[in-house]
C-alpha positions in Angstrom: -7.8 -3.5 -31.1 -8.0 -4.2 -34.8 -11.6 -3.2 -35.0 -11.0 -1.0 -38.0 -9.5 -3.9 -40.0 -12.4 -6.1 -39.1 -14.9 -3.4 -40.2 -13.0 -3.0 -43.5 -13.2 -6.7 -44.2 -16.8 -7.0 -43.2 -17.7 -4.0 -45.4 -16.1 -5.7 -48.4 -17.9 -9.0 -47.6 -21.3 -7.2 -47.6 -20.7 -6.2 -51.3 -22.8 -8.4 -53.5 -20.7 -10.9 -55.4 -17.6 -10.2 -53.4 -15.7 -13.5 -52.7 -13.6 -14.1 -49.7 -10.6 -14.6 -51.9 -11.1 -11.1 -53.3 -11.0 -9.3 -49.9 -8.1 -7.0 -49.5 -6.8 -4.9 -46.5 -5.6 -1.4 -47.2 -1.9 -1.4 -46.5 -1.1 2.0 -47.9 1.4 4.0 -45.8 -1.2 6.6 -44.7 -3.7 4.1 -43.6 -1.2 2.0 -41.7 0.4 5.0 -40.1 -3.0 6.2 -38.8 -4.0 2.8 -37.6 -0.7 2.1 -35.9 -1.0 5.3 -33.9 -4.6 4.4 -32.9 -3.5 0.8 -31.9 -0.6 2.1 -29.9 -2.7 4.6 -28.1 -5.4 2.0 -27.3 -2.7 -0.4 -26.0 -1.2 2.3 -23.8 -4.6 3.2 -22.4 -5.4 -0.4 -21.7 -2.0 -1.2 -20.1 -1.3 2.0 -18.3 -3.0 1.0 -15.1 -1.3 0.5 -11.7 -3.0 -2.8 -11.1 -1.6 -4.3 -14.3 1.9 -2.9 -13.8 1.9 -4.3 -10.3 0.9 -7.8 -11.6 3.9 -7.8 -13.9 6.3 -7.1 -11.0 4.6 -9.3 -8.4 7.0 -11.9 -7.0 4.4 -14.6 -7.4 4.4 -14.0 -11.2 8.2 -14.7 -11.4 9.7 -18.1 -11.7 12.4 -19.2 -9.2 15.7 -17.2 -9.7 14.0 -15.0 -12.3 14.0 -11.3 -11.6 12.6 -8.5 -13.6 15.1 -6.4 -15.6 15.8 -2.8 -14.7 15.4 -0.4 -17.6 19.3 -0.4 -17.9 19.4 -4.2 -18.1 20.4 -4.8 -14.5 18.6 -7.5 -12.5 16.2 -6.2 -9.9 16.3 -8.1 -6.6 13.1 -9.4 -5.0 13.4 -6.7 -2.4 13.6 -4.0 -5.1 10.7 -5.7 -6.9 8.6 -5.1 -3.8 9.7 -1.4 -3.8 8.6 -1.2 -7.5 5.2 -2.7 -6.6 4.5 -0.1 -3.9 5.8 2.9 -5.8 
């Protein structure tokens, strides 16, 4: 996801005479703002898939006596977890 940061560092390292110690990453507000939006969008696009969400709520992925939390902080029972998986 941080492809843009890697490219920035690699570009600097290609500069003749540039030492690793002299490599800097642009941390100005505008650049970080733009990159953060891109990173968040990529994360959303990669994780917003039913098969991934269902893995999170699958009973086999939970330890004994551990239930997923409802968005309001209430515990979700195993039966409700199954409902979430099929929704």
